[in-house]
N, C-alpha and C positions, 0 to 999 in steps of 0.2 A: 105219366109224367114225362115230359120231353127230356132228352139226354143232352149233356154238354157235348160240344163238338170240338174236335182237335184240328187245328190249322198248323201246317208246317211253314213257318215264315223264315226267309233267309237271314233276317236280322235278329229276331228274338227266339228262333228255334220253334219247338212245339209249344203252342199256346192253346189254352182251354177257353172256349167261349160259352157264355151263358145261353140257354135256349132262347130267351127273348131276343138277345142280340143276333142269334142265328136267323130268327124269323125276319128281323129287319134286313139282314144281309141278303136273304133270299127273296128280294123284291126287285122289280124292274128299275125302280127309282134309285136303289143303291147299286145295283149291277151296272147302271149307267156309268159309274165312276171308273169302271174298267177301261173306258174309252176316253179318259181325260188324263193326259200326261202330267205327272207331278211337276216337272220343270218346264212345261210348256214348250217354248221354242228351243229350249236347251237340248232336246233330243235331236234337233237338226244339226247340232254341233258336236255333242258328245254321244257316240254310238251306244254307250252302256246305259245312258240315262233313259231307259225305256220303262221305268216304273210308273205306276199310275196312282191316282187318288184312292183307288179301291184298297190296295194293300196298305197304304199309309193310314187310312181311316181305321182299319182293323188293328194296326199296330198301336194307334193312339188309344183305342178302347182297351187294349191289353195293358198298356202302361198305366192308364188311369186306374184300372182295377188293382194293379200291383201297388201303386202309391197309396190308394185308400186302405188296402189291406195292411200295409206297413204302418199307417197312422192309427189304425184301429187297435194297435197294441197299447196305445194310451187310452185306457178305459174311461177316463174322465171326459173324453170328448163327445161321447154320446152318438157316435156314428152308427147308423142303422144299415141293415142290408139294402133297404130301399134307397138310402143315400148313395151307397156304393153303386147300385144298379143305375140310378139316374146319372151319376157322373160317367159311367161307362157308355151309356146311350148317347150322352152329349159328345163324348170323344169319338164315338162311331159315326155320328151324324153331323159333326161340325163342318164338314166340307161338302155336304150335299148340294150346296148352292153354286159351286164353282161351274163356270161356263167353259167353252172350248179353249183348250190350251191354258187352263188355270188362270193366272193373274193377267194374261194377255187380254182376256175378255173384260176384265175390269176397265182397262184402258179403252176398249171398244165402246163400252157403255158410257164412259165419261165423255168421249168424243161425240157420240151420237146425241147425248143430252145437250152438249154445248152448241150443237148445230141448230137446235130448235129456235125459231124466231116467229114473231107474228102470232103468238097464241092468244086466245081470249082469256079473260080471267077465269072462266069456268074450266077451260082446258088446262090452264096452269094449275088450278087447284087439284084437278083430277090427276095430273102428272107430277104433283109435288113429291109424292112418295117415290116415284120412279127416279126423279132427279137425284135423290139421295141413295140410289141403288148401290148396294154393297153385297158381296157374296155371302157375308154373314146373315144379312136379312133374307137373302134367297135361300139360305140353308134352313132358316126357321120356316119359311114358306114350304119348302120341299119336305121337311120333317112332318109338318101337319098334314100335307097331302099324302105322304107315304103311309102314315098310321091310319089315315081315314079310308083310303081306297083299298087297302089290303086287309082291313079288319083287325089290325093290330091294336088300335085304340081300345076296342072292346076287350081284347085279351089283357091288356095292361090294366084296365079298370076291374075286370072280373077276376082273373087268376092272380094278379099281383097287387090288387087294391090301390092302384094309382089314383090320387085325388087331383083336382084341377091345379092345386098348388104344386104337385109333383111335375105336371106337364110344364107349368110355368118355370119351375126350377131348371128343367132341362134346357128350355129356350133361353133363359138368362145365362146359363153356362156357355151357350153357343154365341149369343149376341151381346150380352151385357144387360144393363138395366133397361126396362121398358122395351122388350122385344116386340116387333110388329106382328103380333098374333092375330089371326083371323077369327080365333075362337073367343076373343075378348077375355082372355084369362087374367088380364091385368085389372080386373074389377077391384074396387076398394074393399069388397067383402073378403078378398083373399089376403089382405094385409096380416102379417104375423102380429101377434099380440105384443111382441117386443120391438116392433119396427118403429124407428124414429126418423125425423126428417133428415138426419145425418146418414141413415142407412138406406141406400137406394133400391135394394133388392126386396122382393116380396116372396120369392120361392122358399127361402130359408132365412132364419133370423141371424142377427149379428153374431150370436154365439157360435155359428157354424160358418163364419166368414172365410175360413181357410179352404172350404170346399170350392169356393169360386177362384182359387188360385191353382187349380189342378189342370184343367183343360186349356184355358186361355187366361194366363195371369196378367192382368192389367196393372198390377202394382210393381212387380219386379221383372216381368218378362220371362220368368223361369217356369216353364210348364211342360207337360208331357207331349204336347203337339210339337214343340221344337225338338224335344229329345228324340222323338221318332224320326222326324224328317232330317235332322242333322245326321243321325246314324245311317239312315236309308240313302240319303243323297250322296254322302261320302262313299258308301259302299258301291253305288252304281257309277259314280264319277271317277272311282279309282283313287280317292283321296283318303288320307289318314284322319280319323276322328279321335282326338285325344281325350275328349270328355267321356266320363263314365257315368251313365245314368244309374247303373247298379249301385255305385258308391253313394250317389245322391240319395237314392231311396233308402239305403241302409242307414244313413245318418240323418234323414229328414225327421223333424220333430215339430210339433205345434207349441208355440209359446204366445203369451199375451203381450202385445207391444204397448208402447207409450200411449196410444190412442184407445186402448181398451179392446182392440181387435185382435183376434187370434190369427197369427201368421205362421206360415210354414217356415221354419228356420233350419239351419244345417250346422254341423259341427264346425268350429273355428278352423280346424286343420284342413277343411275342405275348400278353403277360399280359392286356392289356385285352380282346383277342379272347376269351380264356378266361372273363373276367368276364361278357362278353356272353352266353356259353353259359348260365351259371347265372341271369343276369337274365331271359333269355327263358323259361327253365324256370319261374321264379317268375311271370312275367306270364301265361303260358298257363294255369297252374293257377288263378291268382287271377281272371283275366278270363273264362275259358271253362269250365274243369273245375269250378270252385267258384263259378260264377255262381249267384245265388240261385234263378233259375228252373231252371237245370240241376240243382241239388241237389233242388229240389222234385220234378221229374220222376224223378230218380234214386231218391228215397225211395219214390215211388209204384211204380216198376218193381220195387224190392226187395220192397215189401209185396205186390204182385200175384203175383210169382213164389213168394213164401213161401206165400201163400194157395192157390197152385196146385201145391204141392209133390207132390201125389199124381197129377198129370197124367201119363198113360201115354205113353211115348215109344217109337217104333220097333216092330219086330216082336216084341221081347221084352216090350213093354209095361212098361218100367221107370219108376219115379218119378224125379223130378229128382235126389234124393240118391243113388239107385241108379245113375243113368246116368253120373255122374262116375267111377264105378269100372269102367265097361264102355266101352272105346274105340269099339267098333262102334256102340253106341247114342249115345255122346257125339258122334259124328260128325254126328248129326242135330240136335244141340242148338245152335241159332243164334238170331239176332234174330227169326227167323220164328215163334218160339214165341208171341210176342204175338198174331199173327194166328191161329195155330192154336187158342189158347185162346178168342179171341173168336168163332171159328167153331164151337166145340164146343157140343154140346147137353147136355153133362153138367151136371145141376143142382148138383153139388158144386163146380163152377167158377164159380157165379154171383157170388160175392164177388170173386173175381179179375177176372172180366169187368167188373164194375162199376168196379173200380179202374182198369183199362185204358181203359174208356170215358171216365172222367173226364179221363185224359190227352189223348185224342183231342178232347174237347170243351173242352180248356184249363181245366177246372175243377180247378185244381191245388191242392196243399197251400199254404196261405197263409203267406208269409214274415212273421213277426212282428217280427223284429229281429235284428241281428248286431252283434258287437263284437269288436275285435281286442285281444288281450292279449299282453304280454310272457310268454314261457313260464315265467319265474320266478314270475309272479303266480299261476299255476295249478299250480305244482309240487306243492303239497300234495295236490291231487286225484289226480294220476297216481301219486305216490309211494305213496299209501295204497291204490291200486288200487280205489278206491271210486267212480270217475267214473260208469261205466255201471251198476254194481250199485245205486247209490243215486239213479239218475236220476229214477225215479218219485217217490221220497221227496222229492227236492229240488223237483220240480214241484208236488207236493201242498202242501208248505210255502209255496212261492211263491204259489200260488193262494189259500191261506188269508190271506196278507197282502194280496193284491189285494182280497179280499172285505172285509177290515177297512177298507182304505183307501177303497174305493168305498162303504162303508156299506150293501152289498147282500148279505145273507146268502143270497139266492136266485140268486146268480150261477150260470149254467148251464155254465160251463167245467169240464172234468174233466182231471185230470193225464194220463190215458191218451190224450187227444186231442192231445197235444203231442209233438214230437220235437226232441231236442237233437242238433245235429251239431257235432262238434269237428274242425276242420281244421287240420292242421299245415303251415304254409307255410314253406319254407326254401330254401336254395340247394343242397340235396342232401346236406348233411352235418350235419343238425340245426342246432345253434347255432354250429357251427364254420365258419370261413372255408374253403371247399373248396380254395382255391388253396394253403393251407398244406400240403395233402397232395400237391400237384403239384410236380414238380421241373422246373427249366428248365436250359438250357445256354447258354453264351455263344459268340459266333462264334469267338473266339480260342482257346477250349478246349472243343470240342464233346463230349468224352468224359466230362467231369466234371459230374455233376448238382448243381445249386445250388437253394437256396430263396430266393425273393425276399422282401424285407421290404415292408411296406405302403408305406413311403416311396419305395421304388424303383419302385412301380407308379403310385400317385396318392394325393394327399391328399384326394380326393373320393370315396373308396370307402365302402360302407355301414359303419356302426358296429356293426350287429347283422345276423345272417344268418338269423334265424328269428322266427316269430310264430305265434300260435294264434288262429284265428278261430272264435268260437262263434256258431252260427246257431240260431235258434228258429223252428220251424214249427208251424202249427196244421193238423190233418188233418180237422177237422170242418167245420161249416157256416160259410161266410165271414161271414154276418151276426153270428153269435155272436162271432167274432173281433173285431168292431168294438167290443165291450165293453171291450177293452184299450186303454189310453192309453199314451202315451210314458212317463209316470211309472210306470205299472204294470210295463212292461217293464224299466225301470231298476232296479226292485227285484230282478229276477232276476239282473242283472249284479252287483248289490251282494253277493249271497250267494255269488258265486264268489270274491270276495276273501277271503283267509284271515282277516284281522283283522275285517273287517266282518261276515263270516259268523259268527264266534264271538260278536261283540257282539249281532247280531240274533237268533241262535237261542235265547239265554237269556232267560227271562221277566224277569229283573231283574239278576242279577250274572253276570259272566263272568270266568273266570281264563284269560288268554292265556298259553299255555305258551311255554317257551323255544324249542321246536322251530318254532313258528309265527313267533316273532320273528326267529329266525335265517334262516328261509327267504327272507323278503323283505329281509333284511339291515337290519332296523331296529335301531338302537342307542340311540335316545333317545326320551323321552316325546314330544318335539315331532314326531318323525317318525311315531309311532303316532297322535298327534292328527291330523296332516295326512292320514293315510290314512283315518281315520274321517270326518273333516269333509268330505273330498272326496266322500263318498257322500251328503252332504246330509241325513242323518237325525238326527244328534246334534250338539250343540254342546258343546265342552269348557268347563266352568265353572272348574275348578281341579284341581290335583293335589298329592299329598303323598307323602312317603316315610316308611314305618314300619319299625321293627324287626320281624322275622318273628314273634317271640314276642308282640308286641303284638296281633296279629290272629288268634292261634290259636283264639280262641273263635268266630270267624266261619267256619263250615264249610259253610253252604248258603245258598241264595237267601232263604229265609224269615228267617234271622238277619240277613242284610244288609238286607233290607227293613224289619225291625223297627227297625234303627238309623236308617234314613232317616226312617221315620215318627216316631220319637221326636224326631229332630232338627227336623222340620218343625213338630211340635206345640209344641215348646219355642220355636222362632222366632216362630210366629204368636201365641203367648201373650205373649211379651215385646216383640214389635215389631209391634204392630197398625198403626202408622202407615206401615209399609212396603207395606201393601195387597197382600201376596203370597198369592194363592189357589192354592196348589200342592199336589199329592199325590205320594206315593212313585212312582206309576206314570209320572210325568213324567220320572223320572230313570233312569239306567243307571250302574252302578258297574263299572269295569274295573280289575282288579288283575293284576299280572304281576311276575315276577322275571326280571331280565336275566341271561344267562349270566355266571357269575363273581361274581354279587352275591347269593348265596343267603341271606345274613343280612338282606337288606332287601327289602321289598315296596313297589312303587309303586302308588298308587291314583289313578285318574282319575274325577272326577265329571262325567257327561255329562247334558245336558238335551235333551229331544226338541224338534225344531224342524220346522215346516212352512211353507214359503215360496212354493211354486209357485202356490198358490191366490191369493196376494196379487197376483202379477204378472199373472195372468189377469184378476183383477177390476180392476186398474188401467186396463186398456184398455176397460172397459165403462162406458158412461154410467150414472148412477144411474137406477133404475127409478122410474117415477111411482107415487105412492101407497104407497111402501115405508114400512112402519111402523117407527119407530125405537124401540128399547127400551133400557132401562138395562142396563149390563153391569158386572161387578165390576172392570173395568180403569180405570185413570186415563185421562183424556182424552189422545188422541194429539196430539202436537205436530208440526206440519209446518214445516220451515224451507226457504226457497228463497233461498240467498245470491245476491245480485246479482253481476254480473260485476265491479263495482267492489269489492265485499267480497272476492271471490276474489283480485283483483289486490292489494288492500291486504294480505291475509294471505299473499300469495305462494304460494297453493295452486294447483298446476298438474296434480295427479294425484289420482285417487280415493283412493290409498293415503294421501296427505297429509291428506285430509279425514277419513279413518277415524282416523288418529292424532290429529288435532285434537279430534275428538269423544270419542275414547277417553280422552284425557288428563284430561277432566273427571271421569272415574271413575263416571259415572252410567249410561252405555249401552254395550252390547256389540254390535259389528257382526255382522250375520247374513247379509246377501246384498245384491247390487246387480244392476241391470239397465239397459240402454241402450234408450231409446225414441226414435222419430222424433217430432218435435213434434206432428204432426197426431194421433198416437195419444192424446195427453193433452189435446186441446183442451177436452174437457168438464170438465177440472179447472181452471177459469179463476178460481177464488177459493179462499181458504183454507177457507171454510165448506163448499164443495162437496167439497173434498179430504177434509175431516173426515168428511162424510157417506159418502164413498166408502170410507174406512177402516172406518167403523162398519158398513157393509154387509158388508164382508169378515169382520168379527168375527162377525156373525150367522151367516154360512156356516161359519165356523171352529168356532163353539160347538156346532153340531149334532153334531160329532164329538168335541170335547174342550172341556169347560167350564172349563178352567184354562189359565193362561198369564200371562206378565209383560206389562207395558205396552210399547208400541212407539213409536218415533219414525221418521218418514220424512223424508229429506232429498232435495229435488229441486234440481238446479242445472245450469247450462250452463257448460262449460269455455270459456275464451277461445278464439275462433277456431272454435268448433264450435256455433254458435247454432242449427243445424238439428236438433240432437239434445238430448235431456234425459237426464241421468244420475239414476237413482233409487237410493237406498240405504235399507235397512231395518235399524234398530237395535232391540234389545230392552233393556228396563230391566235393568241389571246387578244381580245379587244381591250386596249389599254384602259386603265382605271380612270384616267381623265376623260376618256370618251364616254364611259358609262355614267360618270358624274353629270355630264351634259344631259343625259337622258332623264335622270332624276330631276334635274332642274327644269327640264321641259315640262314635266308633269305640273309644275306650279306656274306656268306661263300666265302673265297678267291678262285679264279679260275685262270686258266692259263692266262686269259686276264687281270688279275691284278685288281680284284674288292676288296672292303674294307674287311678287316678281321673282324670276329665277335668280340664283345666286350671282351669276355673272353680271346682272344688271342692277344689283342692289347698291345703294350708295355706301361708300366707305365711311366708317365711324372714326 
C-alpha cells in the first residue's frame, strides 16, 4: 500500500498528501505547472512574486481536504471517503489548463479567436468549441489526458473503485455543469436518481450540493481556491492578509437554505472575517494584478504571443492556436515560450522577439493615464456592446480633438498606437454585496441558516462593491507620448461619459435621448447641467421648455445653427454697446425630452469655455518686450478685496463671494483656483495683473478670436493669509439677449409656425 507523502509548504506548513494525489503530482502534465507563474506578468514588477501554479494547486488540494474533514463532523451529511478524495483531486487539478503566464494566455486566446475571418460553416462548427476556450475547459481536457497516458485512470478504477460518475463529479467541480468531457461521461445513464431539472449536476445529487461549494463556489465566491491564493499571493507580495481560513473552517457548517439546497454556512460572529476575504481580493487585484506596470508588461506579452502565433511547438510542430486542442503539445506550453522565441532564428518571429526584448530592457508601453468610474457611468458602453468594437474609432476621434486643442495638425500620434484597458474591480459578485449570498447560523440554533443585515455586521461597510478602472497605454515611442498633456488625456475621459460624449460628438446640436438620461438617473436639467459642467468644456447660459410642436421645424444641425446665427446677427445689430463678438461656433445647443414628458422639449444653451491656460499663465511672470495689442474685449477688471472688506461683508467662503458677484447680474462664475502667495509675487500691482491677463488673451486669441469680457477676483480669506484664492468670471450675456434666442426658435415659416414674441400683435 502506497504511503502518504509530506510536503513542506511556506503557507500551510507540513501537509500530508494522499497517495493517489501524489501519483497525479508526479506526472509531466502536473509538473508543467512549475513553469507557470501564479501572477503572470506580476513577477516582472514584484520580485517576490515568483510562486507558481504548482504549489498553489497543492495548497488548494490540502485546504479542500481540511474543509471536507471539518464538515464530516456532521454525521448526517453522508460524506464518504470517496467524496473527500474527489474534492481533493479537483482542487489539485483545477488549474491544469492554465497557459503561459496564467490569465495572460486567456487574453491571447480571446484575441486570436477574434481575428478569425472568412471561415466556412464547417470550419466554424469545428472551431466552435475553441471559440469558447476557457482555462477551466482546458483543465478538464488536461485532467483526462493526464489520467489516461499515465495509467492513473486504471488505478482509480481498480484500487479506489471510481465509477464514471465519480470522474464526472471531479470534472464538474473544476468546470461546472456539463463539462466538455471527451469520455462522454455526461450520458443520461449517469443521472442521479434524485436529479431534477432544477439541479444541473450529475456527479452528485442535490443532497450533496454543498460539495460543489468547496473548490469553486459559484454561489457565494467563497472557496478554498481563493483562500490559498490570497494567503500565498500576500505572502510573496509582502502584503498583510487579515482573512483567517483557519477560523472559517473551524466555524463552517452545512445548513439547508430556503431553496432546499444544503449550503456551507458560517457563524454570525465571523461576518467581518468574511468581509476581509473579499477586501483582500480587491486589494490584490488593484495593487498587484492591475498595477499599471503589470498591465503594461501583460499587454506586451499578449502582443508578443499573438505575433508569434505560428511558432511551432513540440514534435508535432503545432502553432499556438492548434496546441490548445492537443493535450500532448499543450503540456509543453509554459512561460518558457518567451525564451524559446527569443532563441529562435526564424525571421518570421522578429516582431515578437522585438516585443519581448522591450520587456527585458524595460522599454514598456507607456501608461498615459487611468480613471476609476462608477459602473453605471459606463453602462451605456457595455449595454450597446460597442466598447471594444468602437475602440479605434473612439481613439481616432479623441486624437482629432487633441490636434485641435494643441493647434498642431502635424501631431504624430496614431489611434492604432494606443490601447484601452477596462478593468472591473469588485468583491466577487459584480455590484452586489457578496455577503448577501452567504448564510450564517447562530450559536443557539446552528441548523437554521440566516441572512445578516448590514446593521448587524457594521455601519462602516462599503456603500458600493464594484468599480471600473479605465487605463490608457501608448505602445509607440515614449518621446511622442510626451506630446500629450494632462488636459489632452482628460478629453478622453470626457467622451466616456454618456451625456458629455453626446454633447461633444455633435458639431453643433445634440439631442440627448431618454435612454441616456435614464441610465445615469438624471431627472432634472440642473443635474444634466452639472454633469456637462463637471467636464469643464461648456458653460450653461440658460434653458427653456418648449412644446414639442414648436420645434418640429428644427430637424438637423444646420437648421439649429441657422437659428443661432440669426439670433447673434440680430443681437449685434441692436445691441452694439454690449461689445459681444460671438459666433455660432461658440455655442452648443442640447435638447432632450424626459421620460413621461413627451409633449415638452427642454433646450439648454451652452457656451464654450477654456480656463486652464489662464491658471497656467497666472503663475508666469510677464515676458520682457512683450508687445501689447488691442483686442475686441473690454478691459479686464481686477478686484482684490481686503480682509477688512471681507469681514465687513461677512464673506467667509468662496461660494458666498460667487453669490455676491452674481447678484450684480453682470458676471457669470467660470472657475476658481488656490495659489500659494509666492506663486503670484510677480502680480504686485493692478497694472501688472492687467498685463498678465492681456498676455493670456493673446495666447487665447491664437486659437479662438471670440469671447466675452472677463473679471478676475483675488482675495485672501481670514486666517489663510499664506494662500491666494483666484476666481475667474466672464461677462454674462444679458437676460434680454437670451430671450431673443428663445424667440428665434419660434421664427415664422412658410408652414405657419408661431411668430417670435417681439413680432406678436399686442392685445
